[in-house]
C-alpha positions as CSV (number, residue, x, y, z in Angstrom):
1,M,61.6,13.5,101.8
2,A,58.7,11.2,102.3
3,E,55.9,11.6,99.9
4,S,52.3,11.3,101.1
5,F,50.8,11.4,97.6
6,P,51.1,9.2,94.6
7,P,54.1,10.3,92.5
8,W,52.5,9.1,89.2
9,G,50.0,11.9,88.9
10,G,49.2,13.4,85.6
11,L,51.9,15.5,83.9
12,P,51.3,18.9,82.3
13,G,50.8,19.1,78.5
14,P,53.7,18.7,76.1
15,S,53.6,22.4,75.3
16,H,55.2,23.3,78.6
17,K,58.9,23.4,77.9
18,N,59.9,22.9,81.5
19,S,58.1,19.5,82.0
20,R,59.8,16.2,82.4
21,T,61.0,14.6,79.2
22,I,60.8,11.1,80.8
23,P,58.4,9.9,83.6
24,S,60.0,9.6,87.0
25,W,59.6,5.9,87.2
26,M,61.7,5.5,84.0
27,D,64.4,8.0,85.3
28,P,65.8,6.7,88.6
29,D,68.9,9.0,88.4
30,N,66.7,12.0,87.7
31,L,68.6,13.0,84.6
32,H,65.5,14.2,82.7
33,G,63.5,16.0,85.4
34,Q,62.1,19.5,85.4
35,V,64.2,22.4,84.3
36,Q,66.1,24.3,86.9
37,F,67.5,27.8,86.3
38,L,70.9,29.0,87.4
39,V,72.6,32.3,87.0
40,L,76.3,32.6,86.2
41,K,77.7,36.1,87.1
42,P,81.2,37.5,87.1
43,T,82.7,38.6,90.5
44,N,84.9,41.5,91.5
45,Q,83.0,43.8,89.0
46,T,84.6,42.1,86.0
47,K,82.9,41.2,82.7
48,L,82.3,37.8,81.2
49,P,84.4,36.9,78.2
50,Q,82.8,37.6,74.8
51,N,84.0,34.3,73.4
52,P,81.0,31.8,73.8
53,F,83.3,28.8,73.5
54,V,85.1,29.7,76.7
55,I,81.8,29.7,78.6
56,A,80.6,26.4,77.0
57,K,83.9,24.6,77.6
58,S,84.0,25.8,81.2
59,I,80.5,24.4,81.8
60,D,81.0,21.1,80.0
61,R,84.3,20.5,81.9
62,I,82.6,20.5,85.3
63,A,79.0,19.3,84.6
64,G,78.8,17.9,81.1
65,R,76.3,18.9,78.5
66,I,73.4,20.9,80.0
67,D,69.9,21.7,78.6
68,G,70.7,25.2,77.5
69,A,72.2,28.6,78.2
70,S,71.4,32.2,77.1
71,P,72.7,35.7,78.0
72,T,70.5,37.8,80.3
73,D,70.5,41.2,81.9
74,G,72.0,42.8,78.8
75,G,74.8,40.2,78.6
76,K,76.0,40.8,82.1
77,S,75.1,37.3,83.2
78,I,74.3,33.9,81.7
79,L,71.0,32.0,82.4
80,L,71.7,28.2,82.7
81,A,69.0,25.6,82.3
82,V,69.6,22.1,83.7
83,R,67.4,19.0,84.2
84,S,69.7,16.9,86.4
85,Q,70.0,17.6,90.1
86,K,73.6,16.3,90.0
87,Q,74.5,18.9,87.3
88,S,72.9,21.6,89.3
89,D,75.0,20.8,92.4
90,Q,78.2,20.7,90.3
91,L,77.5,24.0,88.6
92,L,76.9,25.7,92.0
93,Q,80.6,24.9,92.8
94,L,82.0,26.6,89.7
95,K,84.2,29.5,90.7
96,E,86.4,30.2,87.7
97,L,86.2,29.8,83.9
98,I,89.0,28.2,81.9
99,D,90.4,31.6,81.0
100,G,90.7,32.5,84.7
101,T,87.6,34.8,84.9
102,P,86.2,34.6,88.5
103,V,82.5,33.7,88.4
104,N,79.7,32.8,90.8
105,V,76.8,30.5,90.1
106,E,73.5,30.6,92.1
107,L,69.9,29.6,91.7
108,H,67.6,32.1,89.9
109,P,65.6,34.0,92.5
110,T,62.2,33.8,90.8
111,R,62.4,31.4,87.8
112,N,62.5,28.2,90.0
113,T,59.0,28.4,91.4
114,S,55.5,28.0,89.9
115,Q,52.0,28.9,91.0
116,C,48.5,27.4,90.6
117,V,45.0,28.0,91.9
118,V,43.0,25.6,94.0
119,S,39.7,25.7,95.8
120,C,38.9,23.6,98.9
121,R,36.1,24.5,101.3
122,E,37.2,22.0,103.9
123,V,40.1,24.3,105.0
124,A,38.0,27.4,105.3
125,D,38.7,27.6,109.1
126,L,42.4,27.2,108.8
127,K,45.0,30.0,108.5
128,D,47.3,30.4,105.5
129,T,50.3,29.4,107.6
130,E,48.6,26.2,108.8
131,I,47.8,25.2,105.3
132,C,51.3,26.0,104.1
133,Q,52.8,23.9,106.9
134,A,50.4,21.0,106.1
135,L,51.4,21.1,102.4
136,E,55.1,21.5,103.0
137,D,55.8,17.8,102.1
138,Q,54.3,18.6,98.6
139,D,56.8,21.3,98.0
140,V,54.4,24.2,98.8
141,V,56.4,27.3,100.0
142,K,53.6,29.9,100.1
143,V,49.8,30.1,100.4
144,Y,47.9,33.3,99.4
145,R,44.2,33.2,99.9
146,F,41.8,35.5,98.0
147,T,39.5,37.7,100.1
148,R,36.2,39.4,99.6
149,K,34.3,42.2,101.3
150,V,31.0,41.4,103.0
151,E,29.2,44.2,104.8
152,G,32.4,46.2,105.0
153,K,34.4,43.3,106.4
154,T,37.2,41.5,104.6
155,L,36.7,37.7,104.7
156,P,38.9,35.0,103.3
157,T,37.5,32.7,100.5
158,N,38.1,29.0,99.8
159,T,40.2,29.8,96.7
160,M,43.9,30.3,97.1
161,V,47.2,30.6,95.1
162,L,49.8,28.0,96.0
163,T,53.5,28.6,95.2
164,F,55.6,25.4,94.6
165,K,59.2,24.6,94.3
166,G,59.9,23.7,90.7
167,T,59.2,25.2,87.4
168,V,56.1,23.1,86.6
169,P,53.0,23.2,88.9
170,P,51.3,19.9,89.7
171,T,48.0,18.8,88.2
172,H,46.5,18.1,91.7
173,V,47.2,18.7,95.4
174,W,46.3,16.4,98.3
175,F,44.5,18.1,101.2
176,G,44.8,15.1,103.5
177,Y,42.9,12.3,101.5
178,L,41.1,14.9,99.3
179,R,42.5,15.0,95.7
180,V,42.0,18.7,94.6
181,P,42.7,19.6,91.0
182,T,44.7,22.7,90.2
183,R,44.1,25.5,87.7
184,P,46.8,27.7,86.0
185,Y,47.3,31.1,87.7
186,Y,47.5,34.0,85.3
187,P,48.8,37.1,87.0
188,R,47.9,40.6,85.8
189,P,50.3,42.1,83.2
190,M,53.2,44.0,84.6
191,Q,52.4,47.7,84.2
192,C,54.3,50.7,85.4
193,F,52.3,53.1,87.6
194,A,54.6,56.0,86.7
195,C,54.7,56.0,82.9
196,G,51.9,53.6,82.2
197,R,54.0,51.3,80.0
198,F,54.1,47.5,80.2
199,G,57.0,45.3,81.0
200,H,58.5,47.0,84.0
201,T,57.5,48.4,87.4
202,K,57.7,51.8,89.0
203,T,61.0,51.1,90.8
204,K,62.8,50.4,87.5
205,C,61.0,52.9,85.3
206,P,63.4,54.8,82.9
207,N,60.7,57.2,81.7
208,N,59.2,60.4,83.1
209,P,55.9,60.0,85.0
210,I,52.7,61.0,83.3
211,C,49.1,61.6,84.3
212,P,47.2,58.3,84.3
213,N,44.1,59.9,82.9
214,C,45.1,62.3,80.1
215,G,48.7,61.1,79.5
216,D,50.2,64.6,80.1
217,N,53.7,64.9,81.6
218,T,52.2,66.9,84.4
219,L,50.5,64.9,87.2
220,H,46.9,66.0,88.0
221,P,45.3,64.9,91.3
222,E,41.8,65.4,89.8
223,C,42.4,65.5,86.1
224,P,39.7,67.7,84.3
225,N,41.1,66.7,80.8
226,P,39.5,64.0,78.6
227,S,40.9,60.5,79.0
228,Y,43.8,59.5,76.7
229,C,45.8,56.2,76.6
230,V,49.5,56.5,75.8
231,N,49.6,52.8,74.8
232,C,46.8,52.6,72.2
233,Q,45.9,56.3,71.7
234,G,42.3,55.5,72.8
235,N,39.7,57.5,74.6
236,H,40.3,55.9,78.0
237,C,42.7,56.0,80.9
238,T,46.0,54.1,80.8
239,S,45.0,51.5,83.4
240,N,41.7,50.6,81.7
241,R,41.3,46.9,81.1
242,I,39.4,47.4,77.8
243,C,42.6,48.8,76.3
244,P,43.8,46.7,73.3
245,A,47.4,46.9,74.5
246,Y,46.3,45.5,77.9
247,Q,44.5,42.6,76.3
248,H,47.6,41.9,74.1
249,E,49.7,41.8,77.3
250,Q,47.2,39.5,78.9
251,N,47.4,37.1,76.0
252,I,51.2,37.2,76.3
253,V,51.0,36.3,80.0
254,R,48.8,33.3,79.2
255,I,51.3,32.1,76.7
256,R,54.2,32.6,79.1
257,V,52.4,30.6,81.9
258,D,51.1,27.8,79.6
259,M,54.4,27.2,77.9
260,G,56.7,28.0,80.7
261,I,58.9,30.5,78.8
262,P,60.2,33.9,79.6
263,H,58.4,37.1,78.7
264,S,60.5,37.9,75.7
265,D,60.0,34.5,74.2
266,A,56.2,34.8,74.9
267,V,56.2,38.1,73.0
268,K,57.8,36.4,70.0
269,E,55.4,33.5,70.2
270,Y,52.4,35.9,70.3
271,R,53.6,37.8,67.3
272,S,54.2,34.7,65.3
273,R,50.6,33.6,66.1
274,L,49.3,37.0,64.9
275,N,51.3,36.7,61.7
276,S,50.0,33.2,61.0
277,A,46.5,34.4,61.6
278,S,47.0,37.3,59.2
279,H,48.5,35.0,56.6
280,S,45.5,32.7,56.8
281,R,43.2,35.6,56.2
282,V,45.2,36.6,53.1
283,Q,45.1,33.1,51.8
284,Q,41.3,33.0,52.3
285,R,41.0,36.2,50.3
286,L,43.1,34.8,47.5
287,L,41.0,31.6,47.4
288,N,37.7,33.5,47.7
289,P,38.3,36.9,46.0
290,L,35.8,39.7,46.6
291,P,33.1,40.1,43.9
292,S,33.6,42.7,41.2
293,A,31.2,45.5,40.2
294,Q,29.6,43.4,37.5
295,D,29.0,40.6,39.9
296,N,27.4,43.0,42.3
297,D,25.0,44.2,39.6
298,K,24.0,40.6,38.8
299,I,23.5,39.9,42.4
300,K,21.2,42.9,42.8
301,A,19.2,42.0,39.7
302,L,18.7,38.5,41.0
303,E,17.6,39.8,44.4
304,K,15.1,42.0,42.7
305,K,13.7,39.1,40.6
306,I,13.3,37.1,43.7
307,A,11.5,39.9,45.5
308,D,9.1,40.3,42.6
309,L,8.4,36.5,42.5
310,L,7.7,36.5,46.2
311,E,5.2,39.4,45.8
312,Q,3.4,37.7,43.0
313,N,3.2,34.5,45.0
314,A,1.7,36.4,47.9
315,Q,-1.0,38.0,45.6
316,L,-1.9,34.6,44.1
317,L,-2.3,33.1,47.6
318,A,-4.6,36.0,48.6
319,K,-6.8,35.4,45.5
320,I,-7.1,31.7,46.2
321,T,-8.0,32.4,49.8
322,A,-10.8,34.8,48.7
323,I,-12.2,32.3,46.2
324,E,-12.3,29.6,48.8
325,N,-14.1,31.8,51.2
326,S,-16.8,32.8,48.7
327,Q,-17.4,29.2,47.8
328,N,-17.9,28.3,51.4
329,D,-20.4,31.1,51.8
330,D,-22.5,29.9,48.8
331,S,-22.6,26.3,50.0
332,D,-23.8,27.4,53.5
333,T,-26.7,29.5,51.9
334,T,-27.9,26.5,49.7
335,L,-27.9,24.1,52.6
336,T,-30.0,26.5,54.6
337,D,-32.6,27.0,51.8
338,T,-33.0,23.3,51.2
339,N,-33.7,22.6,54.8
340,S,-36.3,25.3,55.0
341,E,-38.2,23.9,52.0
342,A,-38.1,20.4,53.4
343,S,-39.5,21.6,56.7
344,M,-42.4,23.4,54.9
345,D,-43.4,20.3,52.8
346,T,-43.3,17.9,55.8
347,T,-46.7,17.3,57.5
348,D,-47.3,16.0,61.0
349,D,-48.8,12.7,59.7
350,S,-45.8,11.8,57.6
351,P,-43.1,9.8,59.3
352,I,-39.8,11.4,60.0
353,R,-37.0,9.9,58.0
354,N,-33.3,10.5,58.1
355,S,-31.9,12.2,55.1
356,T,-29.1,9.7,55.0
357,P,-30.3,6.1,54.7
358,K,-28.7,3.4,56.7
359,R,-26.6,0.8,55.1
360,G,-26.7,-2.9,55.7
361,R,-29.1,-5.9,55.6
362,G,-32.7,-5.1,56.3
363,T,-32.5,-1.5,55.3
364,E,-34.7,0.0,52.6
365,S,-34.1,2.9,50.3
366,P,-35.9,4.2,47.2
367,G,-33.3,2.5,45.2
368,N,-33.8,-1.1,46.5
369,I,-37.6,-1.2,47.1
370,S,-39.6,-3.1,44.4
371,P,-42.4,-1.3,42.5
372,A,-45.1,-3.6,44.1
373,R,-44.1,-2.7,47.6
374,Q,-44.0,1.0,46.6
375,T,-47.6,0.7,45.3
376,K,-48.8,-1.1,48.4
377,S,-47.4,1.5,50.6
378,L,-49.0,4.2,48.7
379,K,-52.4,2.6,48.9
380,S,-52.1,2.2,52.6
381,T,-51.4,5.9,53.0
382,N,-54.3,6.9,50.6
383,Q,-51.9,8.6,48.3
384,P,-51.9,8.3,44.5
385,G,-49.0,6.2,43.2
386,P,-47.0,6.5,40.1
387,P,-48.6,5.2,36.8
388,I,-47.9,1.6,36.0
389,Y,-46.7,1.1,32.5
390,A,-46.6,-2.1,30.4
391,S,-43.1,-2.7,31.3
392,Q,-44.0,-2.7,35.0
393,S,-47.0,-5.2,34.6
394,N,-46.9,-8.9,35.2
395,S,-44.8,-10.9,32.8
396,K,-47.7,-13.4,32.2
397,E,-50.1,-10.7,31.1
398,S,-47.6,-9.1,28.9
399,S,-47.1,-12.4,27.1
400,R,-50.8,-12.7,26.3
401,L,-51.1,-9.3,24.5
402,P,-51.1,-9.6,20.7
403,P,-48.2,-8.0,18.8
404,P,-48.7,-4.5,17.6
405,G,-50.8,-4.1,14.5
406,I,-53.0,-7.2,14.9
407,N,-56.7,-6.8,16.0
408,R,-58.0,-9.2,18.5
């Protein structure tokens, strides 16, 4: 078969038990490929021997050591897992065991295919049969396209489910030269429409049918009774998706698809995960035990102290804010009174001076003007000046005065 796509594409994760153990370019004889499942059944309505060594020696004699074997269908048949195409062809020719029991070996009808989801808008105008024929060289055997209703009409979408030959779906599919990645396909849990239980269908139901709404043994076309679930004893119908039992089955389906294992093994894996999660919770409780009654009392006392301190802090902040507001009001009143008095004392003839003197060279202020210049300025404005004391007179005149107590 000619391949139109690169054979070295990415492989699924190591958790998938049906994946290759060695890449294809390192395995020219294809001895470590994907797992294939065969079914060994007795013919002529006979039973298989109870001795497991008889079955193992019969298989090893014709095909050598295979990947594994396990009883199925209540021990009526044996499920064989092989990785070599040569071993598969040899086992299909097995007709008799070493003890003379007639048997027949055939491929498993459902375990040798896999499914995945892809989305490609470029093939929106093609039919499902045309897409399947175009992807036949990539081992696609079936195409199912999802549909939606628009204004009462059923229209196909660009998302489809592809069914492949082989137990492991590819990581991508080539639509011509377009490399489209794939996503895992998780089907809905298998639920019986007769008894409402999980794990089988209506055709193989061993139980009596029940009402899907109330769970009664009598079927009601329009059930007036309150809803009751037979799986979780909840107040909802048996087919409701919020049911915890339905969610558990959905998780089991995810494990089965991700790991490539049968439903029974997926149930065991799911239970082991639940047990490990519960053990971790118990360990956390042992490491972090719950507080005792005395610890709770101490915690409550500390919480009360913290609340009281926060209240006191709020009261102090309110007092500080009130004091600052009152000080601001007093300062505003003083400034207004001073300005009014200054305006009353000022006459029209007096020059207008700024309240804040300018700094720098050439500026004059009462602090840096000499007494002589102050006197001269007062005489020019006809205003009496300040009295001149002996300390403010000329230094020569002060040196001529006699010392105190001596008459001149």
